[in-house]
N, C-alpha and C positions, 0 to 999 in steps of 0.2 A: 504494500500500500504506500502511496506517495504521501508521506506525512507533511511534506512542504505545503501542499494544498490545504490540508487540515489546519495547520498552524496559521497560514495566511487568512483563511476564512474565519477562524475563531478570533484572530486578532482584529480583523475588520469588524466583526459583530460586536465584540466587547469594547473596541475603541469607539464605535458609534454609540453604544449604550452609555459608555463613560462620558462622552462629550455631552450627550443629552442630559444625563443626570447631573453633571457638573454645572451646566449653564442654564438649565431649565427646570430647577427643582419645583418651582411653584406650579408649573403646568403639569408636571408628573403628579403632584399631590392632588391637584384639582381633578385630574382624570380619574383618580381613585376616590373622588368625592371626600377628600380630606381638606380641612382648613389649613393652609400653609402657616405654620408657626416657626419660630426661630429654630427650635430643636429638631423639628421634622425636616426643615430645609437643610440643616447641618448633616443629618443622617443620610439624606439623599445625596448630598454633595460628597460625603465621605465614601458612599457606595460608588459614586461616579469615579472617584480617585482610585478606588480598588479596581474597578473595571479598566481604567486607563493603564494602571500598573501591570495588570495581567496582559493587556493587549500589547504593550511595549515588550514585555518579557517574551510572549509568543512570537512577536515579529522578529525580535533579535535572534530567536532560536529556530527560525524557520529552516535553516540549512543544516541543522544538527541532526545526526542520526538518532531517531527516537524509537523506542520500543524495546521489549525485553529488559535488559539491564542498562541500556543506553539512555541517558537523560531521564532516568526513572523518576526523580523528584519532580521534574517538570511535567511528565506524563501523569503522575499520580495527582498532582495539584489540579491539572485540568480535568482529569477524570472525576475527582472528588467534587469540584465546583459544578460541573455539568450534571452529575448524577443527583447531588443533594438539591441543587436549585431546580432541576427538572422535576424531581418528586414533589417539591414544594409547589411548583407551578401546576402540576397535575392536580394536587389537592385544591389549589385556588380555582382552577377551571371547573372542577367538579362542584365546588361550592357557589361559584358565580360564573356561569357560562355565558353571560351577556356581553362581556368585554371581548370584542373580536380580536384585538391585537394580542391579548393574553393567550389565545389559542395559537396564534402564529408563533409567539415566543416559546410556548410550551413545546411545539413540534420541533423548532430549531434546537432547543436545549436537549430534547430527547435524541435527536439525530447526532448531535455532538457527543452525548453520553455514550451512544453506541459506538461511534467512531473511536473515541478515546479508550473505550473498553477493549476494542479490537487491537488498538496500538499497544495498550498496556499488557495484554495477555498473549500476544504473539511475538515472534522473533522478527526483527526487521530484515528486509532484503537489502543487501549492499548493492548500490548502483555501480556498475562498471563504467569507468571513464575511458 
């Protein structure tokens, strides 16, 4: 499997989410019918910073051989993030299925969870140059 494509795609998704959360916390909170308070804005912006940090890390590691024992911490971090957040999103969609973009985000997260589980539990193929 070409992990470079997975790393690029995940960094773009997380980078986009990070920019949105960092610069538009009020809009995010209102879309979930929450009144923007200082502490909620802060938590959304901190979450955005986490997404941006993960995005930069994935972007910088896109050319690294990943899978098996290679870059295992990076792979486990991505796998954990996408599995845990994916399960939380599934629960949120089951409880409130009216928010359309939540469905899209859930599907994206579950796809990345499957991809990173495959990368984590299989041995990478060395590309001959």
